[in-house]
N, C-alpha and C positions, 0 to 999 in steps of 0.2 A: 504493500500500500504506500509506504513512504517513497519507494522508488518511482512509482507511477505519479505520485504527487509532484516529486521534484522534476520528473521528466516534463510534466505540464508547465511547471513554473519556469524552467530553463528554456524550453523549446516551444512552448505554447501548443503542444500536441494535444488536440482535442480528444483523440482516442485514449490517450493516457488518463485524461481527466474523467472520461466515461468509465474506465475500468476502476479508477479510484473510488468513484461514487458507487459503483456496483459493490465493491468490497464493504463500503460503509453501510450500504443498505442490507447486506448480509448480516453484518454485526448487529444492526438495529433490529432486524426481524427474525433472525435464526438462532442467535446465541441465547442461552437461558439467562435470565436476570435473577440474581440471588440477593436477598436482603434489601429489596427495593422499598424505599420510603419516600417521603416528600422531597428529600434532598440528597439521598444516597442510593447507589446501586452498584452491584458487582456483576460483571459479565463472565459467564462460564468460559472455560478453555475451548470447548467444542459444543455443538448442538446436542451431544449425547451425554453430557455430564452436568453436574451442578456444583462443581468444586469452586471454592473461593481461592484463587491464586492471584496475588496482588499485582505482580508485574504483568501478567497476561491481561488482566482487566484494564490496566492502564494503557497497554498497547492498543486495545480496542478503543479506549477513550481517545488516544492520540489520533486514530484514524477518523473517528466521528468528529472530533474538533476541527481537524483539517478540512474534512469534507463540508462540515457546516460553515466554515469560514469561506471556502471557495464558492459554495452554492447559496450562501445566505440562508441556510437552513437552521433556524433557531432551535428546533427540536433536537437535532443532532448535537448542537453546541451545549444545550442544557443536559443532555444525557452524559456528555463528556464531563461536565462540571460535577454531576452527581457521582460519577465513578471516581473522580479525583477526591471528592469529599470523603468517600468511603475509605479510601486508602490512607489519606491524611489522618483521619480520626482513629486509625488502628496502628499508628506509629507508637512504638514503645517510648517510655519516658527517657530512655538513654539515647533515643534517636534512631534505633534500629527498626527494621521490619522483618518478621519471619516470612518464610516463603508462602505459606497459606494459612488459612484460618483453623483448620482441624489440627489436632495434636500430632498426627503423623506427618504434617507439613511444618512443624514448629522449629525448623532450624533457621539459622541466619547465615547466608553465604555471600561471597564477594560479588559475583556477576549479577545475581538477581537484585541485590541492593543497588548496584550501578544502574541497572535497567530502570528501577523505580525513580532514581534521581534524575535520569535523563528524561523520562516521560513527564515527570512533574515540571521540569524546566521548560519542555516544549509546550505542555498544556498551558503554562503561565502565559505564553505568547499568543496562543490561539483561542483561549477562553477569557473573554473580557472580565476583569475584576476578580479572577480566581485568587483566593487568599492562600498562598502556599509558600511564601518566602521563608517564613520561620521554620516550617517543616523541612524544606530543602536544606537550610543551613544546619539544622540539627542532624539531619541524616548525613549530610556531607561530612560533618565533624566526626560522627561515629565511624563512617566508612574510612576516612583518611587515617584515623588512629587505630583501627581494629584489623585492617586487612593487608597491611604491607610491612615487610621487614625493612631494616635500614638499607639493605643492598638492592631494594626494589623487588624482592620476591613477592609475588601476589599470592597470599594465602587463600585457601579454598573457603574455610569457615572462619568466623570471628575468633573461635577458640582453638582452631586446629589448622596447621599449615598444609598437610598433605591430604589428598593428592594435589600437587600444583598443576592446575588445569590450564591448557592454552587459552580457553575461553575466559578464565579469570584474568589472564594477562591482556588479551585483546579487548575485552569489554572495558577493563580499567583504563587502558590507553585512550580508547574512544571517549569515555565519559570525562576523564581528566582533561582531555583536550577541549571538549565542549563546554565544560564548566570552569574554564581557566580564569574567567573574569570574577569568579566568586571567591577564589582563594589563591594567593600568590604561590603556594606550594604545588599547585596542580601541574604546571608545565615541567618543573624540575622533577617531580615524582613520575610523570609520564615518561620522561627521558630515562630515568632509572629503570622503570619497568621494561621499557623498550630494550635497553642495553642488556638487562638480565635475560630477557626472553630470547634475544638473538644469541646470546652466549650459551644458554642452557637448553633451549628447545628448538633450535634451528638445525636442520640437517645440512651438511656441506653441499648437497645438491640443490638446496633452496627451499624445500618445504619445511613446515613446522610440525613438531611432534604433538601428540595428543596430551600426554600427562607425564609428569615427573613424580614418581612415587618414592617411598622411603628407600626401597631396595633396588628399584630399576626404573627404566624409562619406557613408556609405551609409545612406539614410534609410528603408529598407524597414521597415514596422511589423509585425514578426513578433509573433504573439500569445504563443506559449509562451516562446520564447528571450528575448524582450525585455520585453514588457509585463506578462505574468503574473508573471515573476520580479521585475520592478521594483516591482510592486504589493506582492508578498510582502516584498520587501526594505524598502520604506518602512514597512510595518506592523511588521516586526521591529525596525527602527531606532527607531520611535516607542516601542515597548515597552521597548527597552533604555534610551532616553533618559529616559523617565518613571521607570524603575527607578533609574537613576543619580541623578536629581534627588531621589528619595525618600531 
């Protein structure tokens, strides 16, 4: 959805805009809504479940907010606001979010926290008057202090380092780059994570490994989870670094 939106914004490709709107209509009409009240809602991961997964619901909200903004559809915009409210109000006192609402989803990990921060920041732009600045800053402080070692190693969980997952690295680089105006440490930390990842998870032939575990490294070259995200992350970091240098 994000790719089709950006294709339309960059190239004014109407077909991309139509596809983006179709995705938003699917979210609006086909995904289950959990915990819906006057000003809150959570969208299910799929039409077949009713799980409350915070980052997945916010990705749905991002698409609705963008579609609502482009099509001047206030109903989509308000659904996005309600989904943001749902997640903001379930942030822990220490700034963290668990993965999902049920006890079996009650862990806190690096990349899902990063997803939530990025989604809230994007929703702040597309949903007029959304009050999320305080939530973003508390979440950012928790993320920065809980998920990275001094050498740039991206931990998997807030209380556990391993397995060091390539997606923890890639998502961290992306979100640190996007949120660089909120904290001066973001770009230097993104550089540390980038350097650590290249040194520890990159094969000499160019692809990136899946995970570094306590005793070994899983070198499977996944396209989406590992390499596409790392390509995206490196591009975002270069963008952020060039902006910081200017």
